[in-house]
MARROVEX-74223 format. One record per residue (C-alpha): residue number from 0; x, y, z. Coordinates in Angstrom, 3 decimals. Layout:
N
<loba><num>NUM</num><x>X</x><y>Y</y><z>Z</z></loba>
...
***
This chain:
92
<loba><num>0</num><x>-16.726</x><y>-16.270</y><z>-6.834</z></loba>
<loba><num>1</num><x>-19.479</x><y>-17.756</y><z>-4.637</z></loba>
<loba><num>2</num><x>-16.805</x><y>-19.057</y><z>-2.264</z></loba>
<loba><num>3</num><x>-15.389</x><y>-15.542</y><z>-1.904</z></loba>
<loba><num>4</num><x>-18.859</x><y>-14.075</y><z>-1.386</z></loba>
<loba><num>5</num><x>-19.608</x><y>-16.646</y><z>1.313</z></loba>
<loba><num>6</num><x>-16.367</x><y>-15.833</y><z>3.116</z></loba>
<loba><num>7</num><x>-17.081</x><y>-12.111</y><z>2.912</z></loba>
<loba><num>8</num><x>-20.453</x><y>-12.493</y><z>4.610</z></loba>
<loba><num>9</num><x>-18.534</x><y>-12.981</y><z>7.858</z></loba>
<loba><num>10</num><x>-17.801</x><y>-9.433</y><z>9.114</z></loba>
<loba><num>11</num><x>-14.316</x><y>-10.361</y><z>10.348</z></loba>
<loba><num>12</num><x>-13.353</x><y>-11.853</y><z>6.960</z></loba>
<loba><num>13</num><x>-14.769</x><y>-8.791</y><z>5.211</z></loba>
<loba><num>14</num><x>-12.666</x><y>-6.527</y><z>7.432</z></loba>
<loba><num>15</num><x>-9.492</x><y>-8.542</y><z>6.722</z></loba>
<loba><num>16</num><x>-10.199</x><y>-8.526</y><z>2.976</z></loba>
<loba><num>17</num><x>-10.791</x><y>-4.757</y><z>2.892</z></loba>
<loba><num>18</num><x>-7.571</x><y>-4.143</y><z>4.830</z></loba>
<loba><num>19</num><x>-5.592</x><y>-6.280</y><z>2.377</z></loba>
<loba><num>20</num><x>-7.115</x><y>-4.421</y><z>-0.557</z></loba>
<loba><num>21</num><x>-6.034</x><y>-1.138</y><z>1.011</z></loba>
<loba><num>22</num><x>-9.613</x><y>0.075</y><z>1.404</z></loba>
<loba><num>23</num><x>-9.495</x><y>0.071</y><z>5.200</z></loba>
<loba><num>24</num><x>-6.555</x><y>1.479</y><z>7.106</z></loba>
<loba><num>25</num><x>-4.459</x><y>-1.303</y><z>8.654</z></loba>
<loba><num>26</num><x>-5.312</x><y>-0.060</y><z>12.146</z></loba>
<loba><num>27</num><x>-9.077</x><y>0.053</y><z>11.429</z></loba>
<loba><num>28</num><x>-10.794</x><y>-2.083</y><z>14.041</z></loba>
<loba><num>29</num><x>-14.222</x><y>-1.812</y><z>15.493</z></loba>
<loba><num>30</num><x>-13.515</x><y>-1.778</y><z>19.220</z></loba>
<loba><num>31</num><x>-17.182</x><y>-1.585</y><z>20.228</z></loba>
<loba><num>32</num><x>-20.396</x><y>-1.900</y><z>18.225</z></loba>
<loba><num>33</num><x>-22.128</x><y>1.274</y><z>17.056</z></loba>
<loba><num>34</num><x>-25.205</x><y>2.444</y><z>18.936</z></loba>
<loba><num>35</num><x>-28.448</x><y>2.806</y><z>16.971</z></loba>
<loba><num>36</num><x>-28.049</x><y>6.597</y><z>17.000</z></loba>
<loba><num>37</num><x>-24.471</x><y>6.318</y><z>15.711</z></loba>
<loba><num>38</num><x>-25.646</x><y>4.015</y><z>12.908</z></loba>
<loba><num>39</num><x>-28.428</x><y>6.435</y><z>11.950</z></loba>
<loba><num>40</num><x>-25.999</x><y>9.356</y><z>11.966</z></loba>
<loba><num>41</num><x>-23.477</x><y>7.439</y><z>9.868</z></loba>
<loba><num>42</num><x>-26.187</x><y>6.387</y><z>7.420</z></loba>
<loba><num>43</num><x>-27.288</x><y>9.993</y><z>6.848</z></loba>
<loba><num>44</num><x>-23.699</x><y>11.131</y><z>6.344</z></loba>
<loba><num>45</num><x>-23.191</x><y>8.289</y><z>3.867</z></loba>
<loba><num>46</num><x>-26.260</x><y>9.545</y><z>1.975</z></loba>
<loba><num>47</num><x>-24.468</x><y>12.863</y><z>1.504</z></loba>
<loba><num>48</num><x>-25.990</x><y>14.902</y><z>4.317</z></loba>
<loba><num>49</num><x>-23.659</x><y>17.248</y><z>6.150</z></loba>
<loba><num>50</num><x>-23.498</x><y>17.211</y><z>9.926</z></loba>
<loba><num>51</num><x>-25.924</x><y>20.127</y><z>10.310</z></loba>
<loba><num>52</num><x>-28.523</x><y>18.407</y><z>8.076</z></loba>
<loba><num>53</num><x>-27.950</x><y>15.119</y><z>9.888</z></loba>
<loba><num>54</num><x>-28.566</x><y>16.720</y><z>13.280</z></loba>
<loba><num>55</num><x>-31.726</x><y>18.410</y><z>12.023</z></loba>
<loba><num>56</num><x>-33.113</x><y>15.222</y><z>10.466</z></loba>
<loba><num>57</num><x>-32.398</x><y>13.240</y><z>13.628</z></loba>
<loba><num>58</num><x>-33.902</x><y>16.005</y><z>15.813</z></loba>
<loba><num>59</num><x>-30.597</x><y>16.473</y><z>17.642</z></loba>
<loba><num>60</num><x>-28.430</x><y>19.372</y><z>18.621</z></loba>
<loba><num>61</num><x>-25.482</x><y>19.826</y><z>16.262</z></loba>
<loba><num>62</num><x>-23.045</x><y>19.051</y><z>19.094</z></loba>
<loba><num>63</num><x>-24.810</x><y>15.752</y><z>19.825</z></loba>
<loba><num>64</num><x>-24.463</x><y>14.637</y><z>16.197</z></loba>
<loba><num>65</num><x>-20.839</x><y>15.761</y><z>16.288</z></loba>
<loba><num>66</num><x>-20.356</x><y>13.663</y><z>19.429</z></loba>
<loba><num>67</num><x>-21.771</x><y>10.580</y><z>17.658</z></loba>
<loba><num>68</num><x>-19.268</x><y>11.048</y><z>14.837</z></loba>
<loba><num>69</num><x>-16.421</x><y>11.417</y><z>17.329</z></loba>
<loba><num>70</num><x>-17.533</x><y>8.154</y><z>18.973</z></loba>
<loba><num>71</num><x>-17.597</x><y>6.422</y><z>15.578</z></loba>
<loba><num>72</num><x>-14.110</x><y>7.705</y><z>14.740</z></loba>
<loba><num>73</num><x>-12.833</x><y>6.506</y><z>18.114</z></loba>
<loba><num>74</num><x>-14.447</x><y>3.079</y><z>17.704</z></loba>
<loba><num>75</num><x>-12.890</x><y>2.634</y><z>14.246</z></loba>
<loba><num>76</num><x>-9.503</x><y>4.257</y><z>14.940</z></loba>
<loba><num>77</num><x>-10.144</x><y>6.760</y><z>12.150</z></loba>
<loba><num>78</num><x>-9.083</x><y>10.392</y><z>12.214</z></loba>
<loba><num>79</num><x>-11.663</x><y>11.896</y><z>9.837</z></loba>
<loba><num>80</num><x>-15.262</x><y>11.374</y><z>8.693</z></loba>
<loba><num>81</num><x>-13.908</x><y>10.593</y><z>5.228</z></loba>
<loba><num>82</num><x>-11.859</x><y>7.700</y><z>6.589</z></loba>
<loba><num>83</num><x>-14.972</x><y>6.306</y><z>8.252</z></loba>
<loba><num>84</num><x>-17.178</x><y>6.713</y><z>5.176</z></loba>
<loba><num>85</num><x>-14.693</x><y>5.439</y><z>2.555</z></loba>
<loba><num>86</num><x>-15.003</x><y>1.692</y><z>3.321</z></loba>
<loba><num>87</num><x>-18.814</x><y>1.855</y><z>3.257</z></loba>
<loba><num>88</num><x>-18.742</x><y>2.186</y><z>-0.533</z></loba>
<loba><num>89</num><x>-17.213</x><y>-1.296</y><z>-0.751</z></loba>
<loba><num>90</num><x>-19.511</x><y>-3.069</y><z>1.678</z></loba>
<loba><num>91</num><x>-22.643</x><y>-3.127</y><z>-0.495</z></loba>
***
């Protein structure tokens, strides 16, 4: 088990593993790293906040938060917020 855990500490190996397990869509690839604002937005959504609450907590306009989510979906080749958030449950 330790060998598997060591291999999964490498982000690329973790991505390959999650794709093989069917957790990540096969075409899920991170084309560019997330900005700090995108990470913060994603973190709040993962905590169960909706987009309106996320924008308010980050002191942003709703459209700006929506734009961050669109960027995240584009960077991960996902179509929905749910597709983006699903793999996060397995990365802890």
